[in-house]
N, C-alpha and C positions, 0 to 999 in steps of 0.2 A: 434061586435067590436073585433078587434084583440088585443092581449095582448100588453100592453104598453112597449115600448123600453125605458129604463131609465138608465141614467148614474149617478153613486153615487160617492161622494167624502168623504173620512174620514180622518181627521187630528187632532183628539182630543188629542193625546199624542205624542208618538214617532214612530208611523207608518203612512206613507203616503199611503193611499189606494184608488185605483180607481177600481170601479166595473161596469160592464154593464150586465143588465139582460133584458130578454124579458118575462115579467110576472113573472113566477117563474123558468124560465130557465136561468141558469148562462152561459153567453157568454164569460166573461173575468173577471179576478180578479188579479190585479197587486198590490203588496205591496212592498214598499221600507222602510226598518227599519233603524232607526238611533241609535239603541241600542248600537252599538259598540262605538259610540261617547260619551256615558254616563257611560261606564264601569269604567273609572278612577275616576269618581265622586261618584260612588256607588248608583246612582239613576238618574232619569230624570232631566236635567237642562232645564227649560222652554225656555230660550233664544236660547240654542243650538238646541233644538227640532224645534223651529220656523224657524231658518235659514235652517235646514235640509229639512223642508217641502218646503221652497221656491226653493231649488235646485232640489228636487225630483219630484215635482208635474207635471211639463210639460212632462218630459221623461216617467213618469208612465202613464200619460194620453195617450201619443202617443202609448205606447206599448199595452195598453188596447184596444184602437180603432183598432189597427192592428190585435190583437188576435181575437177580435169579428167580424172582417171582415165587419165593417160598416163605414159610413161617419158620422162625427159629426152632420151634419145637419139632419140626419135621426132620431135622438133621439126625443122622445115625451116629455121628462121632464128631468130636472137636479135636483138631490137630494143631499143634503149635511148635514153633521153633524153641527148642530147649538149649541149643548151643550149636556151634561156637558163635561168639559175637561179643558185643559190649555188654558187660554184666547188667548195668542199669537199664539198658534198652531191652534186654532179654526179659528182665523181671516184669516189665510193664505188660508185654504180650502174654507171658506165662500167667500172670495174675488174672488178666482178662479171660484167658482160656479156662482157668480153673473155676472162675466165677460162673462162666457159661455151663461148663460141664456139671458142676454141682447143682446149679439152679434148674437145669433142664434134665438132670439125671441121665446124662449121656457119657459114654466112655471118653477118656482123655488119652491122646497120643502125643508125648513129648518127643519131637523128632530132630534129626540132625540137619542143620541148614545146608551143609555142603552136599549131602545126598539129595536134598530137595532139588538142587540145581541140576542133578542128573535126571531125577524122576520127572521133572516138568516136561521133558521132551516127548513123553508118551501122549500128551495132550494134542500134539500135532502130527506125530509120526507113528503112533501105535506102540505096542509092547516092545520093550528093549530086547535086542538080541542077547543071548546068553552064551558066552560072556561078551562084554564090550569094554572098551578102554575109554575112560572119560578124561578129557583135559579140562580142568576147571581153573578159570583165570578171573580174578576179581581184585578189588582194592586191597583186601586183606589176605587173600589166599591164592597160591598157585600150586596146583597138585595134579598128579597123574594117578587115576584110580582104576583098579581092575575090579569090574563089577560083574559078579556071577549071579547075584540075586539082589535086587534093589532093596528088599526088606530085611535081608539078613547076612549078606556076604559081600562086603565092600572092603577092599584092601588098598591102602595107600602105598604105591610103589615108588613115588617120587614127590618131592615137595620143595618149596623154597627154603633156603637156609638163611636168608636175610630178608631183604625187601621183596614183597610180592610185586607182580608186574604192574598192578594198578597203582601201588605206592610209588613206583619208579616214574610212572607217567606224571603223577602229581608233583613230585619233586623236580623233575625236569621242566615242567611247566613253570614252576616257581623260578627256576634258574633263568628261563627265557622271559620272565616278566608276564606270563600268561595267567589267565584266571583259573580258579578252582571250580570244578574238577578238571584235571588236565587231560584226561583221556579223549573226550570228544573234540577238544580244541586242537590237540596235537594231530589227531586223525584228520581233521579238516585241513590243517596247514600242510600236512604231509602230502596231500593229494596234488599240491603244486610244487613239491620239492623233488630233489634228486636223491633217491635212497642210496646211491653209490657215491655221493659227494664226499662223505666222511666215513672212514672204516672204524666204527666204534667196536669195542671188544665184545665177544660172545662168552658170557660167563659159564664156567664149569664145562668147557668143551675141549680143554687140552687133554692129551693122552693120560697124564697123571690124574687130572680131575675125574676123568671118565672111569678110572679104576674104582674110586670111592663114591662118586656122585653121578653115576651114569644117567640116572633119570631125575636127578635133582636140578634145581634152578637157583641162580643168584643174579640179582639185578643191581645190587649195591655198587659194584665196581663200574657197571655201565653208567649209572647215574653220576658217579664221581668223575668218570671220564668226560662226560658231556659238560659238566660244570667246569672242569679244567680247560677244556677246549674253548669254551665260551670266554672264560677268564683271560686266556692267552690272546684271543682275538681282540678283546677290549684293551688289554695292556699294550698291544702293539699298534693300537689306533686303527684297527680294521673293523669293518662292518661285520655284524653277526647275521649270516643268511638264515633267518629263523626257519624258513620253509625247508631248506636243505637239512638243517640240524634236526628238525622234527621228522623228516622222512628217513634220515639215516639212523636216528635213534629207534624209530618204530620198526625199521627193517631188522635191526639187531635183535629186538625183542621177539618179533615174529619168527625170525630165523631159528633162534634157539628153541622156542616153544614148539614149533612144528617139527623140527629135526628130531628132538627128543621124543616127541609123541610117536612119530613113524618108527623110530628105533624100538620103543617100548612095545608097540603093537606087534612088530615082527618078532621081537624076543619072546613074547608071551603067546605067540601064535593066535593073535586076536584079529578078526577080519573087520570088525565094526568099531568105528571111532566116533565119539560124541564130544562136541565142544559146548561148554556151558560157562556160566558166570558173567558178571557185568562186562568184563573186558572182551567177552566173546562177541560183543557188538562191534568191535573194531574191524574196519573194512579190510585192512591189509592182512590181519591174522586170519580172517575167514577165507580170503582169496588164496593165500599161500598154503593154508592147510588143505583146502580143496584141491589145489594143484598137486600137492605132494601126495595126498591120499590117492588121487587118481593115478599118479605115476606108480605108486606101490600096490595098486589094485586093492585098495581098501575102501570100504563104504563109509561115508561121512554123514553124520546127522548133527543138526544144530537147531535149536528152537529159534523162533523169531526174536528180533531184538527186544521187543516188549517183555518177553518171557525170560530173557537172559538176565536182566537186572533183578534185584530182590523183589519178591512178590508173594502174596498169600496163596496163589494158585499152586505153586510148586510144593508147599507144605500140605495143602489140601489133597493133592493127587498122590503124594507119598503116603499120607494117612489112609486114603482109600485103598492103596495097594496093601498096606498093613492089615486093614480090616478084612480085605478079600483073602489074604493069606492066612487068616486066622490067628494073627499075632495078639497076644494078650495086651490089654491096654495098660497105660502107665498109672501109677498110683497118684492120687491127688497131692501127695506129700513131696513129690519130686521138686527139686530146685533147679534154677538155671545153672548151666555149666559153660562158662566162657571158653573153656579149652576142650570141649567135648571132642574126642578123637573121631575121625571119619568112620572108623571101623565100628563104632557104636551108633547104629542107625537109629535106635530108639532108646531113650532114657526111661527105664521102667520103674525103678525104685530110687529112693534117696541114697546117695553115695554115703 
């Protein structure tokens, strides 16, 4: 049997992504971002994101099909993000996928956005080791996943109990008077700062916290600590060394993320670690995780920065894996699920 040709649609937040793959070969990946529309609000506005998806999805689809050099009726399946994400944004992508599946008489696969971030790595590095441990870090999610089978067996062993890492970056950027989104700006400033200048707290790392939340994350307290430190400096008439604050904050985030990842890998006897999600593009996180994995004799995999952020290719390749594994397609009656648990790789029937 030839490798399945799958079209993937991603619209969970502020990127409209269309990807086309043949098995694990990437043929096209088109992404239209609406981030510029959200800058003046300091964060993603769901209604604005939904309208942007409506405007971008057809042009992105046309570009992807042209780039891939195929006809739409050649695809073997349509894959789409069914959740988690912003409800209005998800509905746009799901409606487009259903329309394509129905009109082309192709099977539909409603898939989990978070698992897509794990699966996208096979486009660059081949089949995932079984099992592997995935650290997913994004604007809305920070999770540790034990992945035994990308199409059917994904278990969340740790998650954020409040702010995700990406949210913390955006909030700290606001405190420092920096533009949205905060992640790239803080990363750039941190390169010229001293990460040891300020000892910001490491959330959920005390002995008591580790008893209940060994593999969980918390960044709300860190964000508050940065805000109070900056406020105190200003109150006392002192300058705020933005680069040092950025570097010290970023070091606290990377320290916790990487330490808990190594601990989880060793606790579960997993040799292979995968880094994914939008914040996986962060330079310090990538460097520190690579350093600590090497010290612990663990193999680290991470997709390129372009594939870390939300894109249709990650949904397409997860769909191709489901087709190859013989998974039954989803019903056309499925609805978007903004809180879809990561353990549910595929949404098959209406809840």
